[in-house]
N, C-alpha and C positions, 0 to 999 in steps of 0.2 A: 405075435402080440407085441406091440410097441408101446412105449410110454411117451406121451406127448405132454407138454406142460399145459396146453389148452384142453386136450381131451385125454384124461388120465388113464383110461382103460380101454384098449382096443383088443377085442377078442378074435377078430377075423370073421365075425358074423355080422353083416350090416344091420340086421334087425336088433340084435343085442347091443351092438355098438351105438346105435341110435338111442336106445333106452338109456344108455350110460352117458348121455350128453346132458344129464341133470345131476348135480352133486349137492351135498350139504356142506356149507361153510358157515362157521359161527352160528350154528343152529338154524340156518335159513336155507331153504331149497333155492339153488341157483341154476338158472337155465344158461348153459354154455353157448346157446344160440342167441346172442344179443344183437347181432347184425347179420346181414346176408353174407358178409365176408367170412364170418364164423362158419356158416353153413358150407360155403365153398371150401374152406380149409378142412372141415370134417370130411366132406365128400372126396376130396383129393387124397385122403388117407386110406380110402377103401381099396381093397385088393383089385377090384375090377374097374378102377377109375378110368383107365385108358379106354375101356370098352363102353362105359356109360357116359363119358364126358359129352359126346354129341347129344345125348338125351338131355342132360342138364343144361347145356348151352342153349337149347331150344325153348327152355321154360322161362316164363315171366318170373322175375325175382320174387315178387310177393306171393305168387302161386307156389313157387318152390318152398319158400320160407314157411308159409301157412300149411302147405301140404305135409312137409316133414314133421312139423309140430303136431298136426292132427294124427298122423299114423303113429307117431311116437307115443301119444297118450293112449291109444288103443293097445299098442304093444306093451306099454308099461303095466297097464291094468292086468292083462293076461299073464305077463311074465312074473309080476309080484304074486299073483295067485298061485302060479306054478311053483314059485320058490317057497310058498307056504304049504305045499303038498296037495293043492287042489288039482283036479283033472282039467285038462284043456277043454274049454267049452265047445260044443258043436257050433255055436254062434260065431266064435272066433275063427274056427276052421272054415266055416261058410264064407265069412267076410274075406279071409285071405284068398280063398278059391275064387271069389268074385273079383278081387283085384287082379288076379292072374288072368281070369277070363277076359277082362277088358284089354289086356295087352299080353297075349300068349307069346310063348318063346319060339324063336327060330334059332338054328345053329349055324354059325359061320366059322370059317377057319382063319385064325389070326396067329399062326404059329402053333396053335393048339385049338382044340374044339371049344368054342365059347357060346354059351346060351345067351341070346339077347332078346329082350321083349320087343314086340312090335305093336305100335298103336300111337295114341296121343301121348305127348311127352310126360305129363303128370301120371297118366295111367301106367306108362312104362316104368317110371320110378317106383310107384306103388307095387307093381308086379314084381320088380326086382327084389324089393324088401320083403314082400309077402312070400315069395318063393323061398327066401332064406328062412323065414319063420316056419313055414311048413316043412322045410328040410330038417330044421332042428326038432320039430315035433315027430317027424317020421323016424328019425334016428334015435329017439328017446332022450334027446338032450334037454328038452324042456323040463323033464322030470328031474334032471340033475342041476337045474338052476338053483342057486343059493344066494342068500343075503350075506353080505360081509358080516363078520362077528363084531366089528366095530359098531356100536349102537348109533354112532353119529354119521354113518356112511349108508348111502342108499344104492351103491353100485351093486349090480348083480353079476354073477359069473357062473360058468359051468364047472361044477366040481365032479370030474370024472374019476377022481381017486377016492372020494368019500372021506378024505382026511383034511382037506384044505379048509382053513378057517378065515382067511382074509381075501379081499378082492385082489390085493397084491401086497407083497412084503414092503415094497417101496412106499405105497400109499398109506396103508393102515397097519400092517403087521409090525413093523419096527416101532411105530409110535405106540401101539398098544403094549408091546413088550417092554419098552422103556418106561411107560407109565406104571405098569405092574411092578417092575423092578423098583422104581422110586417109591411106590406105595409100601412095598415089603421091606425096603431098606431101613435098618434101625436108625433112628434119629440120634445125632450126637448131642451130648449135653455139655 
């Protein structure tokens, strides 16, 4: 997990990292994908970037931009429901399976065994992200999705300890602790 100034919370799961490309600033939802360059910057931070770069380079920029925003909306809806304790819907699972079916995976050796989707470029990108979403589901990680305790934060994270409160200490934890300390600090007269 790395902290970027542009993309504050990278969890190493492309589907969750994509959902976390929207943040709240000054009580307004901000889309961190304002230009195609933002999309390329986010994609370049993915662990599998070297393997999926050829897929991305084959895509029309507008198709790429719109495609990522569309799948992000679908993922956000399900992930927020999961963070609220709802079960993953059969419709969501079916949609992710359909994305993978349009660009199934093959395995290649690149110094290690790498699964790569094959098909049309946008279908390949969707398949890559959908596979990550279904992997999180299969591993029970979607049931561990949690909203940050900061009411002004919409970032989601996987709480595998059951004790974590903040999306990250650097982003929200320290701010909330300082605010609580200031509130509880006796005022000088």
